[in-house]
N, CA, C and O of each residue as an XYZ file, in Angstrom:
688
protein
N      -3.099    -76.067    -84.345
C      -2.543    -75.035    -83.573
C      -1.138    -75.387    -83.174
O      -0.757    -76.469    -82.728
N      -0.506    -74.426    -83.378
C       0.894    -74.632    -83.115
C       1.209    -74.174    -81.694
O       0.371    -73.589    -81.009
N       2.355    -74.436    -81.302
C       2.780    -74.106    -79.938
C       2.802    -72.597    -79.744
O       2.525    -72.075    -78.664
N       3.129    -71.942    -80.796
C       3.173    -70.505    -80.695
C       1.778    -69.956    -80.484
O       1.590    -69.032    -79.693
N       0.790    -70.514    -81.185
C      -0.581    -70.055    -81.039
C      -1.112    -70.415    -79.654
O      -1.886    -69.663    -79.062
N      -0.693    -71.561    -79.148
C      -1.140    -71.983    -77.830
C      -0.600    -71.022    -76.764
O      -1.303    -70.692    -75.808
N       0.633    -70.582    -76.929
C       1.243    -69.668    -75.957
C       0.526    -68.328    -76.042
O       0.213    -67.724    -75.015
N       0.269    -67.869    -77.233
C      -0.400    -66.582    -77.395
C      -1.813    -66.702    -76.830
O      -2.287    -65.811    -76.125
N      -2.498    -67.842    -77.153
C      -3.840    -68.057    -76.642
C      -3.816    -68.154    -75.110
O      -4.719    -67.627    -74.461
N      -2.828    -68.801    -74.522
C      -2.682    -68.925    -73.061
C      -2.451    -67.560    -72.424
O      -3.026    -67.230    -71.386
N      -1.590    -66.774    -73.076
C      -1.294    -65.431    -72.528
C      -2.551    -64.584    -72.639
O      -2.847    -63.775    -71.760
N      -3.299    -64.780    -73.745
C      -4.520    -64.013    -73.926
C      -5.555    -64.405    -72.876
O      -6.249    -63.538    -72.344
N      -5.668    -65.683    -72.572
C      -6.604    -66.150    -71.556
C      -6.183    -65.590    -70.189
O      -7.030    -65.157    -69.408
N      -4.890    -65.600    -69.905
C      -4.407    -65.066    -68.624
C      -4.707    -63.578    -68.563
O      -5.163    -63.083    -67.532
N      -4.462    -62.863    -69.641
C      -4.738    -61.423    -69.644
C      -6.236    -61.151    -69.477
O      -6.614    -60.227    -68.756
N      -7.088    -61.937    -70.130
C      -8.527    -61.766    -69.985
C      -8.908    -62.092    -68.547
O      -9.724    -61.394    -67.945
N      -8.318    -63.154    -67.993
C      -8.588    -63.515    -66.591
C      -8.188    -62.398    -65.649
O      -8.926    -62.055    -64.725
N      -7.017    -61.834    -65.887
C      -6.545    -60.725    -65.042
C      -7.466    -59.523    -65.221
O      -7.774    -58.831    -64.250
N      -7.916    -59.263    -66.472
C      -8.803    -58.133    -66.726
C     -10.137    -58.359    -66.021
O     -10.682    -57.430    -65.425
N     -10.677    -59.597    -66.079
C     -11.935    -59.899    -65.415
C     -11.754    -59.749    -63.907
O     -12.606    -59.175    -63.229
N     -10.647    -60.264    -63.387
C     -10.375    -60.136    -61.942
C     -10.310    -58.669    -61.535
O     -10.903    -58.269    -60.534
N      -9.576    -57.859    -62.328
C      -9.479    -56.422    -62.007
C     -10.836    -55.736    -62.131
O     -11.154    -54.838    -61.352
N     -11.662    -56.172    -63.141
C     -13.005    -55.596    -63.280
C     -13.846    -55.955    -62.066
O     -14.551    -55.100    -61.528
N     -13.781    -57.217    -61.623
C     -14.525    -57.651    -60.445
C     -14.075    -56.877    -59.213
O     -14.897    -56.420    -58.419
N     -12.800    -56.741    -59.068
C     -12.253    -56.005    -57.916
C     -12.671    -54.535    -57.980
O     -13.054    -53.975    -56.953
N     -12.612    -53.900    -59.133
C     -12.981    -52.492    -59.286
C     -14.460    -52.318    -58.974
O     -14.839    -51.356    -58.305
N     -15.309    -53.242    -59.453
C     -16.741    -53.153    -59.189
C     -17.001    -53.306    -57.684
O     -17.796    -52.573    -57.096
N     -16.315    -54.271    -57.084
C     -16.464    -54.490    -55.635
C     -16.007    -53.250    -54.852
O     -16.649    -52.839    -53.885
N     -14.912    -52.678    -55.279
C     -14.404    -51.467    -54.601
C     -15.360    -50.304    -54.773
O     -15.587    -49.536    -53.837
N     -15.916    -50.172    -55.952
C     -16.858    -49.073    -56.205
C     -18.089    -49.259    -55.329
O     -18.598    -48.297    -54.753
N     -18.566    -50.501    -55.229
C     -19.731    -50.785    -54.391
C     -19.409    -50.459    -52.932
O     -20.192    -49.801    -52.246
N     -18.273    -50.916    -52.477
C     -17.866    -50.631    -51.085
C     -17.680    -49.134    -50.859
O     -18.025    -48.613    -49.799
N     -17.129    -48.438    -51.870
C     -16.939    -46.990    -51.753
C     -18.288    -46.272    -51.700
O     -18.465    -45.320    -50.940
N     -19.247    -46.742    -52.525
C     -20.580    -46.142    -52.473
C     -21.200    -46.340    -51.089
O     -21.797    -45.424    -50.524
N     -21.045    -47.565    -50.552
C     -21.577    -47.852    -49.230
C     -20.881    -47.002    -48.168
O     -21.528    -46.458    -47.273
N     -19.572    -46.894    -48.276
C     -18.817    -46.044    -47.319
C     -19.224    -44.577    -47.438
O     -19.390    -43.891    -46.430
N     -19.384    -44.103    -48.663
C     -19.814    -42.709    -48.860
C     -21.204    -42.483    -48.268
O     -21.472    -41.449    -47.656
N     -22.096    -43.485    -48.464
C     -23.441    -43.372    -47.908
C     -23.376    -43.348    -46.376
O     -23.991    -42.500    -45.729
N     -22.618    -44.298    -45.810
C     -22.466    -44.328    -44.338
C     -21.804    -43.053    -43.826
O     -22.189    -42.515    -42.788
N     -20.821    -42.583    -44.554
C     -20.124    -41.350    -44.148
C     -21.074    -40.164    -44.183
O     -21.071    -39.331    -43.277
N     -21.885    -40.089    -45.231
C     -22.848    -38.987    -45.335
C     -23.838    -39.047    -44.168
O     -24.151    -38.027    -43.555
N     -24.332    -40.270    -43.867
C     -25.252    -40.411    -42.738
C     -24.556    -40.036    -41.431
O     -25.097    -39.310    -40.597
N     -23.363    -40.546    -41.286
C     -22.612    -40.264    -40.052
C     -22.300    -38.772    -39.922
O     -22.431    -38.189    -38.846
N     -21.881    -38.163    -41.044
C     -21.579    -36.729    -41.024
C     -22.827    -35.945    -40.674
O     -22.774    -35.000    -39.886
N     -23.979    -36.342    -41.274
C     -25.221    -35.642    -40.950
C     -25.557    -35.789    -39.470
O     -25.967    -34.824    -38.825
N     -25.382    -37.004    -38.929
C     -25.660    -37.226    -37.510
C     -24.714    -36.383    -36.661
O     -25.136    -35.712    -35.719
N     -23.411    -36.428    -37.014
C     -22.418    -35.663    -36.254
C     -22.700    -34.177    -36.376
O     -22.631    -33.438    -35.394
N     -23.025    -33.737    -37.607
C     -23.323    -32.320    -37.795
C     -24.558    -31.918    -37.000
O     -24.586    -30.861    -36.369
N     -25.577    -32.768    -37.038
C     -26.786    -32.462    -36.268
C     -26.471    -32.402    -34.775
O     -26.889    -31.477    -34.078
N     -25.725    -33.406    -34.291
C     -25.350    -33.391    -32.875
C     -24.497    -32.168    -32.559
O     -24.690    -31.504    -31.541
N     -23.550    -31.882    -33.452
C     -22.683    -30.719    -33.246
C     -23.506    -29.435    -33.227
O     -23.292    -28.556    -32.393
N     -24.463    -29.344    -34.174
C     -25.299    -28.150    -34.213
C     -26.140    -28.023    -32.937
O     -26.283    -26.931    -32.387
N     -26.700    -29.164    -32.467
C     -27.482    -29.134    -31.235
C     -26.607    -28.706    -30.054
O     -26.994    -27.861    -29.247
N     -25.410    -29.315    -29.975
C     -24.506    -28.955    -28.872
C     -24.053    -27.498    -28.989
O     -23.945    -26.780    -27.995
N     -23.793    -27.088    -30.224
C     -23.387    -25.704    -30.435
C     -24.510    -24.756    -30.047
O     -24.262    -23.708    -29.450
N     -25.732    -25.113    -30.378
C     -26.884    -24.289    -29.992
C     -26.993    -24.217    -28.468
O     -27.232    -23.148    -27.907
N     -26.813    -25.376    -27.796
C     -26.861    -25.382    -26.330
C     -25.765    -24.489    -25.758
O     -26.001    -23.701    -24.842
N     -24.570    -24.628    -26.312
C     -23.462    -23.792    -25.827
C     -23.733    -22.311    -26.064
O     -23.465    -21.472    -25.204
N     -24.265    -22.007    -27.234
C     -24.590    -20.607    -27.514
C     -25.610    -20.082    -26.524
O     -25.483    -18.962    -26.028
N     -26.631    -20.893    -26.233
C     -27.635    -20.474    -25.261
C     -27.003    -20.303    -23.877
O     -27.305    -19.355    -23.152
N     -26.121    -21.242    -23.530
C     -25.441    -21.121    -22.232
C     -24.563    -19.878    -22.195
O     -24.540    -19.151    -21.202
N     -23.840    -19.641    -23.287
C     -22.975    -18.462    -23.315
C     -23.778    -17.178    -23.363
O     -23.336    -16.150    -22.849
N     -24.966    -17.223    -23.982
C     -25.807    -16.032    -23.958
C     -26.183    -15.735    -22.512
O     -26.124    -14.585    -22.078
N     -26.567    -16.768    -21.765
C     -26.872    -16.573    -20.351
C     -25.645    -16.130    -19.576
O     -25.735    -15.273    -18.696
N     -24.503    -16.710    -19.899
C     -23.265    -16.339    -19.221
C     -22.764    -14.981    -19.689
O     -22.067    -14.272    -18.963
N     -23.130    -14.637    -20.907
C     -22.729    -13.333    -21.423
C     -23.290    -12.209    -20.563
O     -22.632    -11.199    -20.313
N     -24.520    -12.415    -20.120
C     -25.113    -11.418    -19.221
C     -24.298    -11.333    -17.936
O     -24.029    -10.250    -17.416
N     -23.911    -12.519    -17.437
C     -23.103    -12.543    -16.218
C     -21.730    -11.916    -16.464
O     -21.191    -11.217    -15.606
N     -21.174    -12.176    -17.650
C     -19.875    -11.578    -17.979
C     -19.988    -10.060    -18.077
O     -19.120     -9.336    -17.591
N     -21.057     -9.582    -18.704
C     -21.261     -8.138    -18.786
C     -21.435     -7.542    -17.395
O     -20.894     -6.476    -17.098
N     -22.192     -8.233    -16.544
C     -22.374     -7.765    -15.157
C     -21.035     -7.747    -14.432
O     -20.727     -6.797    -13.712
N     -20.230     -8.811    -14.623
C     -18.912     -8.869    -13.983
C     -18.022     -7.742    -14.500
O     -17.305     -7.114    -13.722
N     -18.063     -7.480    -15.814
C     -17.274     -6.381    -16.375
C     -17.715     -5.045    -15.790
O     -16.881     -4.210    -15.440
N     -19.016     -4.846    -15.686
C     -19.518     -3.605    -15.097
C     -19.105     -3.488    -13.636
O     -18.751     -2.406    -13.169
N     -19.152     -4.623    -12.907
C     -18.714     -4.611    -11.504
C     -17.232     -4.285    -11.405
O     -16.820     -3.532    -10.523
N     -16.428     -4.845    -12.305
C     -14.985     -4.560    -12.304
C     -14.738     -3.087    -12.583
O     -13.904     -2.459    -11.931
N     -15.457     -2.536    -13.546
C     -15.297     -1.111    -13.870
C     -15.724     -0.252    -12.675
O     -15.060      0.725    -12.331
N     -16.852     -0.636    -12.044
C     -17.324      0.122    -10.875
C     -16.310      0.024     -9.737
O     -16.027      1.017     -9.067
N     -15.766     -1.170     -9.518
C     -14.758     -1.331     -8.466
C     -13.506     -0.523     -8.760
O     -12.922      0.085     -7.862
N     -13.099     -0.519    -10.013
C     -11.915      0.259    -10.400
C     -12.155      1.746    -10.157
O     -11.282      2.443     -9.641
N     -13.337      2.229    -10.529
C     -13.661      3.640    -10.293
C     -13.709      3.938     -8.798
O     -13.239      4.986     -8.356
N     -14.271      3.023     -8.024
C     -14.337      3.220     -6.562
C     -12.936      3.240     -5.960
O     -12.641      4.054     -5.084
N     -12.077      2.341     -6.432
C     -10.692      2.306     -5.943
C      -9.994      3.622     -6.272
O      -9.280      4.171     -5.432
N     -10.196      4.132     -7.487
C      -9.595      5.413     -7.859
C     -10.143      6.538     -6.983
O      -9.392      7.410     -6.548
N     -11.464      6.518     -6.722
C     -12.076      7.537     -5.861
C     -11.485      7.472     -4.458
O     -11.117      8.496     -3.883
N     -11.397      6.248     -3.904
C     -10.851      6.084     -2.549
C      -9.384      6.500     -2.524
O      -8.933      7.124     -1.564
N      -8.644      6.160     -3.564
C      -7.235      6.550     -3.638
C      -7.105      8.066     -3.653
O      -6.258      8.627     -2.958
N      -7.944      8.730     -4.446
C      -7.914     10.198     -4.476
C      -8.291     10.768     -3.111
O      -7.657     11.708     -2.629
N      -9.328     10.195     -2.487
C      -9.753     10.677     -1.170
C      -8.642     10.486     -0.147
O      -8.371     11.374      0.661
N      -8.005      9.325     -0.186
C      -6.905      9.075      0.750
C      -5.739     10.018      0.476
O      -5.103     10.520      1.403
N      -5.466     10.254     -0.800
C      -4.394     11.194     -1.141
C      -4.696     12.584     -0.601
O      -3.818     13.248     -0.050
N      -5.945     13.022     -0.763
C      -6.341     14.330     -0.243
C      -6.264     14.350      1.275
O      -5.783     15.318      1.865
N      -6.742     13.273      1.911
C      -6.700     13.205      3.380
C      -5.258     13.227      3.873
O      -4.956     13.867      4.880
N      -4.380     12.540      3.180
C      -2.960     12.534      3.563
C      -2.366     13.932      3.415
O      -1.582     14.367      4.258
N      -2.736     14.632      2.353
C      -2.244     15.992      2.165
C      -2.757     16.914      3.269
O      -2.009     17.750      3.776
N      -4.032     16.765      3.644
C      -4.595     17.586      4.722
C      -3.878     17.293      6.029
O      -3.530     18.213      6.770
N      -3.657     16.013      6.316
C      -2.958     15.639      7.552
C      -1.528     16.180      7.531
O      -1.035     16.670      8.547
N      -0.866     16.094      6.386
C       0.498     16.613      6.275
C       0.515     18.124      6.499
O       1.397     18.644      7.181
N      -0.469     18.831      5.919
C      -0.556     20.273      6.126
C      -0.772     20.583      7.607
O      -0.124     21.469      8.166
N      -1.701     19.836      8.242
C      -1.969     20.059      9.663
C      -0.733     19.772     10.508
O      -0.448     20.498     11.461
N      -0.004     18.725     10.167
C       1.222     18.412     10.912
C       2.267     19.516     10.739
O       2.938     19.901     11.696
N       2.396     20.017      9.519
C       3.343     21.110      9.279
C       2.930     22.348     10.076
O       3.767     23.020     10.680
N       1.619     22.641     10.066
C       1.115     23.799     10.815
C       1.381     23.616     12.307
O       1.839     24.541     12.977
N       1.094     22.428     12.823
C       1.350     22.126     14.230
C       2.832     22.265     14.557
O       3.197     22.797     15.605
N       3.676     21.786     13.662
C       5.127     21.901     13.871
C       5.537     23.370     13.956
O       6.332     23.749     14.816
N       4.992     24.195     13.062
C       5.317     25.625     13.099
C       4.836     26.261     14.409
O       5.559     27.041     15.029
N       3.600     25.917     14.826
C       3.059     26.490     16.066
C       3.883     26.062     17.274
O       4.214     26.878     18.134
N       4.209     24.778     17.329
C       4.984     24.266     18.472
C       6.372     24.900     18.490
O       6.872     25.272     19.551
N       6.994     25.025     17.319
C       8.315     25.655     17.264
C       8.230     27.111     17.737
O       9.104     27.587     18.461
N       7.161     27.817     17.316
C       6.977     29.199     17.732
C       6.759     29.269     19.243
O       7.320     30.133     19.917
N       5.928     28.340     19.779
C       5.675     28.342     21.220
C       6.949     28.016     22.003
O       7.200     28.608     23.053
N       7.749     27.082     21.499
C       9.018     26.778     22.161
C       9.934     28.001     22.157
O      10.600     28.299     23.149
N       9.953     28.698     21.024
C      10.774     29.909     20.943
C      10.267     30.944     21.955
O      11.060     31.604     22.626
N       8.935     31.081     22.059
C       8.375     32.022     23.035
C       8.726     31.610     24.462
O       9.066     32.450     25.295
N       8.639     30.297     24.737
C       8.980     29.809     26.076
C      10.453     30.063     26.367
O      10.810     30.472     27.472
N      11.303     29.823     25.382
C      12.735     30.078     25.580
C      12.986     31.565     25.834
O      13.799     31.930     26.684
N      12.277     32.421     25.085
C      12.419     33.862     25.318
C      11.934     34.226     26.722
O      12.569     35.024     27.411
N      10.803     33.638     27.149
C      10.284     33.906     28.499
C      11.275     33.422     29.554
O      11.501     34.106     30.553
N      11.861     32.259     29.342
C      12.855     31.740     30.297
C      14.055     32.675     30.365
O      14.575     32.950     31.446
N      14.490     33.161     29.210
C      15.639     34.088     29.187
C      15.279     35.384     29.921
O      16.077     35.912     30.696
N      14.050     35.895     29.664
C      13.620     37.114     30.359
C      13.555     36.881     31.861
O      13.992     37.732     32.636
N      13.014     35.737     32.286
C      12.942     35.424     33.710
C      14.333     35.279     34.314
O      14.575     35.713     35.440
N      15.245     34.670     33.564
C      16.623     34.523     34.058
C      17.257     35.896     34.241
O      17.902     36.158     35.256
N      17.073     36.767     33.259
C      17.631     38.124     33.370
C      17.004     38.858     34.552
O      17.690     39.521     35.330
N      15.692     38.725     34.666
C      14.993     39.387     35.762
C      15.462     38.830     37.105
O      15.687     39.591     38.046
N      15.609     37.517     37.198
C      16.088     36.894     38.432
C      17.497     37.375     38.766
O      17.797     37.688     39.918
N      18.349     37.430     37.765
C      19.730     37.892     38.001
C      19.737     39.351     38.479
O      20.497     39.698     39.383
N      18.902     40.204     37.883
C      18.812     41.597     38.331
C      18.324     41.658     39.772
O      18.860     42.394     40.602
N      17.277     40.853     40.049
C      16.709     40.852     41.400
C      17.734     40.333     42.413
O      17.825     40.851     43.526
N      18.498     39.322     42.031
C      19.521     38.774     42.930
C      20.605     39.824     43.204
O      21.034     39.997     44.345
N      21.041     40.517     42.158
C      22.040     41.574     42.343
C      21.481     42.693     43.233
O      22.176     43.209     44.108
N      20.223     43.057     42.997
C      19.597     44.092     43.809
C      19.483     43.625     45.265
O      19.741     44.388     46.196
N      19.083     42.336     45.443
C      18.963     41.803     46.810
C      20.326     41.790     47.505
O      20.424     42.149     48.679
N      21.373     41.382     46.793
C      22.722     41.379     47.380
C      23.122     42.799     47.774
O      23.691     43.044     48.838
N      22.801     43.716     46.875
C      23.153     45.107     47.140
C      22.400     45.609     48.373
O      22.979     46.250     49.250
N      21.098     45.306     48.424
C      20.307     45.737     49.588
C      20.789     45.058     50.865
O      20.870     45.697     51.914
N      21.108     43.766     50.782
C      21.600     43.053     51.959
C      22.928     43.651     52.428
O      23.165     43.817     53.624
N      23.771     43.965     51.472
C      25.038     44.632     51.832
C      24.784     45.967     52.507
O      25.429     46.305     53.499
N      23.815     46.744     51.949
C      23.466     48.033     52.556
C      22.910     47.839     53.952
O      23.234     48.589     54.873
N      22.036     46.784     54.109
C      21.452     46.517     55.422
C      22.555     46.127     56.406
O      22.575     46.611     57.538
N      23.475     45.251     55.979
C      24.594     44.864     56.855
C      25.417     46.097     57.229
O      25.827     46.288     58.374
N      25.628     46.896     56.234
C      26.417     48.119     56.493
C      25.666     49.025     57.470
O      26.254     49.617     58.375
N      24.342     49.116     57.261
C      23.537     49.936     58.163
C      23.551     49.345     59.560
O      23.689     50.081     60.537
N      23.407     48.008     59.677
C      23.444     47.343     60.988
C      24.786     47.590     61.652
O      24.847     47.912     62.838
N      25.856     47.439     60.893
C      27.195     47.669     61.456
C      27.314     49.113     61.922
O      27.845     49.389     62.998
N      26.811     50.030     61.098
C      26.879     51.445     61.477
C      26.048     51.692     62.720
O      26.457     52.446     63.604
N      24.860     51.048     62.795
C      23.997     51.238     63.963
C      24.657     50.628     65.200
O      24.597     51.200     66.288
N      25.269     49.493     65.031
C      25.941     48.883     66.179
C      27.074     49.794     66.666
O      27.291     49.970     67.865
N      27.768     50.350     65.714
C      28.851     51.271     66.095
C      28.276     52.474     66.828
O      28.839     52.933     67.821
N      27.152     52.980     66.332
C      26.527     54.126     66.978
C      26.002     53.752     68.358
O      26.127     54.533     69.301
N      25.407     52.547     68.488
C      24.905     52.105     69.794
C      26.078     51.961     70.754
O      25.980     52.358     71.915
N      27.139     51.421     70.301
C      28.322     51.254     71.146
C      28.846     52.614     71.578
O      29.194     52.829     72.739
N      28.893     53.509     70.630
C      29.370     54.845     70.957
C      28.441     55.504     71.962
O      28.905     56.179     72.881
N      27.124     55.318     71.799
C      26.168     55.881     72.738
C      26.326     55.242     74.117
O      26.304     55.930     75.138
N      26.481     53.943     74.133
C      26.684     53.238     75.401
C      27.945     53.734     76.073
O      27.971     53.932     77.287
N      28.964     53.930     75.309
C      30.228     54.419     75.887
C      30.005     55.813     76.466
O      30.548     56.129     77.525
N      29.240     56.630     75.811
C      28.995     57.980     76.298
C      28.105     57.930     77.517
O      28.349     58.629     78.501
N      27.086     57.118     77.458
C      26.120     57.092     78.549
C      26.697     56.334     79.735
O      26.670     56.853     80.851
N      27.180     55.215     79.554
C      27.632     54.382     80.674
C      29.119     54.475     80.867
O      29.581     54.166     81.965
N      29.838     54.838     79.983
C      31.267     54.990     80.088
C      31.987     53.658     79.998
O      33.213     53.628     79.893
N      31.254     52.561     80.038
C      31.905     51.250     79.971
C      31.422     50.596     78.664
O      30.240     50.621     78.322
N      32.334     50.052     78.003
C      31.888     49.376     76.780
C      31.030     48.153     77.112
O      31.279     47.489     78.118
N      30.072     47.857     76.325
C      29.129     46.755     76.531
C      29.873     45.441     76.523
O      29.498     44.518     77.245
N      30.857     45.340     75.772
C      31.590     44.086     75.650
C      32.279     43.763     76.967
O      32.354     42.599     77.361
N      32.775     44.770     77.639
C      33.452     44.509     78.912
C      32.441     44.052     79.939
O      32.746     43.170     80.742
N      31.233     44.627     79.943
C      30.204     44.214     80.891
C      29.809     42.786     80.628
O      29.598     42.032     81.578
N      29.701     42.386     79.400
C      29.338     41.020     79.068
C      30.407     40.068     79.546
O      30.090     38.961     79.981
N      31.672     40.466     79.479
C      32.773     39.631     79.968
C      32.692     39.476     81.459
O      32.927     38.387     81.982
N      32.360     40.556     82.166
C      32.231     40.498     83.628
C      31.062     39.592     84.010
O      31.183     38.818     84.959
N      29.955     39.662     83.312
C      28.790     38.834     83.613
C      29.108     37.358     83.374
O      28.611     36.502     84.105
N      29.890     37.054     82.410
C      30.223     35.674     82.074
C      31.161     35.072     83.101
O      31.200     33.850     83.238
N      31.932     35.895     83.840
C      32.913     35.365     84.783
C      32.216     34.988     85.983
O      32.837     34.510     86.932
């Protein structure tokens, strides 16, 4: 064997060694992968089973809560309808109160106008009565003055002395 054959034989042995090493490694990896796949399948089944059990529990809980949610939704709808009813009732009550206030305002304004008219009539009547009273008082004064003049004239005729002179004599 020549050196060239020894080198080729050495390279061939190294290549066979590398091939055997890679075959051993590939077999080991395949075995480990099979074991991992088996463990993964078991684990996935366990996780899936647990997940399914938990999901079933949640579904049962939500079914129970679903009834409560439906009841809450119905209560919300009933409350909304009641609020709308109360709002309409309050709106109607406010309109009735506003109408009554407007009516009261009209009545009070009319009564004030009537009172003002009555006051004006009373003022006119009072002024007429005052003028009539002044006129009558003037007539009475005039009548008294005329009567005094007549009494004086009668006294002068009867007694011949004016009353005023007699009063002066009595005072002295």
